[in-house]
C-alpha positions in Angstrom: -0.2 0.0 0.3 1.4 3.6 -0.8 1.6 6.0 1.9 1.4 9.6 1.1 3.3 11.8 3.6 4.5 15.3 3.9 8.3 14.1 4.7 9.9 10.9 4.2 8.2 8.0 6.3 10.2 5.2 8.0 8.6 2.5 9.0 9.4 0.6 12.2 8.0 -2.7 12.8 7.4 -3.2 17.1 6.5 -6.6 17.0 9.9 -8.0 16.0 11.5 -10.9 18.4 14.0 -8.3 19.7 11.6 -6.2 21.3 10.1 -9.3 23.7 12.9 -9.5 25.9 13.7 -13.5 25.6 9.8 -14.2 24.2 8.3 -14.6 21.2 4.6 -14.4 19.8 2.6 -17.6 19.3 -0.6 -17.5 17.5 -3.1 -20.4 18.3 -6.2 -21.1 17.0 -9.2 -23.9 17.2 -10.3 -24.8 13.6 -14.7 -24.9 13.8 -14.9 -23.2 16.7 -16.2 -20.0 16.4 -17.2 -18.9 20.0 -13.1 -17.7 19.4 -13.3 -15.0 16.8 -9.7 -15.1 16.1 -6.5 -17.0 17.0 -5.1 -16.2 20.6 -2.2 -14.2 20.9 0.3 -16.1 23.7 3.9 -14.5 24.5 6.2 -17.5 25.4 10.0 -18.3 26.0 11.0 -20.3 23.2 12.1 -22.9 25.9 8.5 -23.1 27.1 7.7 -27.0 26.9 4.6 -27.6 24.0 3.1 -29.7 26.9 3.5 -26.4 28.9 1.5 -24.5 26.6 -1.1 -26.5 26.1 -2.1 -27.6 29.7 -1.2 -23.8 30.8 -2.6 -21.1 28.8 -4.0 -22.7 26.3 -6.2 -24.9 28.2 -7.5 -21.8 30.1 -8.2 -20.0 27.0 -10.5 -22.5 26.0 -12.3 -23.5 29.0 -14.7 -21.0 28.0 -16.1 -23.2 25.2 -18.5 -25.9 26.1 -16.7 -28.6 23.8 -12.7 -28.0 26.0 -13.4 -30.6 28.2 -13.8 -33.4 25.5 -10.6 -32.3 23.6 -8.5 -35.6 23.8 -5.1 -33.8 23.0 -3.4 -37.0 21.7 -5.9 -37.0 18.9 -6.1 -33.4 18.1 -4.7 -32.6 14.2 -2.3 -30.0 14.4 -1.6 -27.1 11.7 1.6 -25.2 11.6 1.6 -22.7 9.0 -1.4 -24.0 7.7 0.7 -27.3 7.0 0.0 -30.8 9.0 2.3 -31.2 12.0 3.2 -33.4 14.5 4.4 -31.8 18.0 6.7 -33.3 20.6 4.9 -32.4 24.0 8.2 -32.9 26.0 10.1 -31.0 23.3 10.4 -26.5 24.0 8.7 -24.3 21.2 12.1 -24.0 19.4 13.0 -27.6 19.4 9.8 -27.7 17.7 10.3 -25.5 15.2 8.2 -22.9 16.5 9.3 -19.2 16.0 8.2 -16.0 16.6 4.8 -15.0 15.0 4.0 -18.7 13.8 0.4 -19.7 14.0 -0.4 -23.2 15.2 -4.2 -24.9 14.4 -5.6 -27.5 16.1 -8.4 -29.3 14.6 -10.7 -31.9 17.2 -12.6 -34.4 14.9 -16.1 -34.6 16.3 -16.4 -31.5 18.6 -17.2 -29.0 16.4 -20.4 -27.7 18.3 -20.2 -24.7 17.5 -19.8 -24.8 13.7 -21.7 -22.5 11.6 -24.6 -24.2 9.4 
């Protein structure tokens, strides 16, 4: 998009990983669950174990959905950057190849109660 300015315009992105004091941004969304209008944005250290992400902030954020208690995390289908992906729950985000501003999506077959018709 073209910018019309009266003087030189220098855009400085403020969401660079250097600005998060050793943490990184990770987006997570739950496909076919419209209770959540947009992906969750989490700020986590890259050494966070994936299991801690799932059992901690992600579980707390999803609990508002009526299907949340029925999630079988061993059967969740994951996508990373829109590609099928299998996480290692015992490895860190970094070891799982999850970088700054990556998006994770989860799909739960059979748990689609809020799917739009």
